[in-house]
MARGU-515931 format. One record per residue (C-alpha): residue in three letters; x, y, z. Coordinates in steps of 0.25 Angstrom, whole numbers, plus 5000, padded with zeros to 4 digits. Example, Ala and Ser with C-alpha at 12.3 -4.5 7.8 and 13.67 -1.06 7.14 Angstrom:
BEGIN
ALA504949825031/SER505549965029/
***
This chain:
BEGIN
MET500050005000/ALA500550144996/ALA500950235008/PRO499850345011/ARG500150485006/LEU499950595016/TYR500050745014/CYS501050805023/PRO501250955021/MET502550975028/LYS504050965024/LEU504450825021/ALA505750765018/PRO506450625019/GLY506850595034/SER505950695040/VAL505050645052/LEU503750725053/ALA502350725059/LEU501250715049/PRO500250825048/ALA498950805055/ALA498150765043/ALA499250665038/ALA499450605052/HIS497950585054/HIS497850515040/ALA499050425042/ALA498750385057/ARG497250385057/VAL496750365043/LEU497750275038/ARG498150215051/MET499650215048/GLN500650165058/ALA502150195061/GLY503050135050/ASP501950165039/ASP502450235026/LEU501750355020/ILE501950465009/LEU501950605013/PHE501850725004/ASN501850875006/GLY501550934992/ASP502950944987/GLY502950834977/GLN503550734985/ASP503050604992/TYR503750575006/LEU503850435010/ALA503650435026/GLN503450335037/ILE502650345049/GLN503550345061/ARG502550355072/ILE501050395075/VAL500650455088/ARG499250495090/GLU499050595078/GLU500450615075/VAL501150535064/ILE502650545062/ALA503250505049/LYS504650505043/VAL504850545028/ARG505750435022/ALA505850475007/SER505250574997/SER504950554982/THR504450654971/VAL503050624967/GLY502750644952/ARG501250644952/GLU500950784948/SER500350814935/GLY501150914925/LEU499750974922/ARG499551084933/VAL498051114934/THR497451204944/LEU495951164946/ALA495151294948/GLN493851224954/ALA492551284957/ILE492151234971/SER491151124970/ALA490251074982/GLY490350954991/ASP491350844988/ARG491550894973/MET492650994976/ASP493450894985/PHE493250784974/THR493750874963/LEU494950924970/GLN495350784975/LYS495250724961/ALA495950854955/VAL497150824963/GLU497150674959/LEU497150734944/GLY498350814947/VAL497750954949/ASP498851054953/ALA498051164961/ILE496551184965/GLN495851324965/PRO494451314971/LEU493451414965/ALA492151474970/ALA491251484957/GLU489851554956/ARG489251414956/SER490051354967/VAL489151284977/VAL490151294988/ARG490451434994/LEU491651455002/SER492051575011/GLY492851605023/GLU493451495031/ARG492751395022/ILE493651425010/GLU494951385017/LYS494351265024/ARG493851215010/ARG495151245003/ALA495851165014/HIS494951045012/TRP495151044997/GLN496651045000/TYR496450925009/VAL495750854998/VAL496850894988/ILE497950834998/SER497150705000/ALA497150694985/CYS498650714984/GLU498850604995/GLN497950504987/SER498450534973/GLY499950544976/ARG500150684973/ALA501250754980/MET500950894976/VAL499650954983/PRO498751044974/GLN498351164982/VAL496951204984/ALA496851354983/ALA495851444991/PRO494551444984/LEU494351564975/PRO493151634968/LEU493151604953/PRO493351744949/ALA494551764959/TRP495251634952/LEU494951684938/ALA495551824942/ALA496851774948/PRO498151754940/GLN498251614934/ASP499451564928/TYR498951444920/ALA499251394906/LEU497851354904/LYS496551384912/LEU495351294909/MET493951304914/LEU492951184913/SER491651214905/PRO490751124899/ALA490351224889/ALA491751244884/GLU492151214870/ARG493651164873/THR494051044879/LEU495351004886/HIS495750924873/ASP495751064865/LEU496851124874/PRO498351114873/VAL499151064884/PRO499351174895/ALA500651234896/GLY500551254911/PRO499651254923/LEU498151254920/ALA496951294928/LEU495651214927/LEU494351294931/VAL493151204935/GLY491751254939/CYS490951204951/GLU489651124950/GLY488851224942/GLY490051264933/PHE490551404932/ALA489551524930/PRO489551584916/GLN490251714921/GLU491351624928/THR491551544915/ALA491751684908/ALA492651734919/ALA493551604918/ILE493651624903/ARG494051764904/ALA495151724914/GLY495751624904/TYR495051494907/LEU494751404895/PRO493451334896/VAL493551184893/ARG492551074893/LEU492650924897/GLY491850844887/ALA490350864884/ARG489850834898/VAL489650934910/LEU490450884921/ARG490350904936/THR491351004942/GLU492150884949/THR492150804936/ALA492550924927/ALA493750964935/LEU494250814936/ALA493950784922/ALA494650904917/LEU495950874926/ALA495950734921/ALA495850774907/MET496950874908/GLN497850774914/THR497550684903/LEU497750784892/TRP498950864898/GLY499350804911/ASP499850664916/PHE498650574914/
***
């Protein structure tokens, strides 16, 4: 059985002995029921996996020794920022989890006119932190050693007005004439803009086009928001990435 992978956001180096952070310690000791002598893989987002061994477990404290490190080559050469309008229920969690598995580089949640979920005050940071946890869990499962960052949610107009250094900016639209097959291989990072359950309002679509976003469609069918984002990422990885 492969050693479990746990996120450990601290400096890691072969030979170092450390106490695992609370979340990783709980998962190792209480969820996985690991014991002293068991091996595990730690990663902190620097692109390395660190083979470690548990030295002792005392109540909630798990002490591990890092034995070796190795470079992980699981990042796609296609750098995609997913600009996703916030969806309701478990849809957003599902979208972000699978987007990480599909190699997304960064995530920008957006508040659109038709978004069902409305965030304000402390709820904004709490939800962002929750989404970052979803991303970290997806990295643990998928073997990624680089952790995509979830930015603080923004209103769509603020995102469109911000400076954006992308070689290609795409917006999913079932009414678009172009498909991904019509486009050349991007010469650099790209942004993928995806609407919420009801799609973007006409004025939002017009604003995105003015901001340089190119509408594209995914076939002849109207896809749900969580399906659309993931289908687009999979298609782009097939056409331009590492699939």
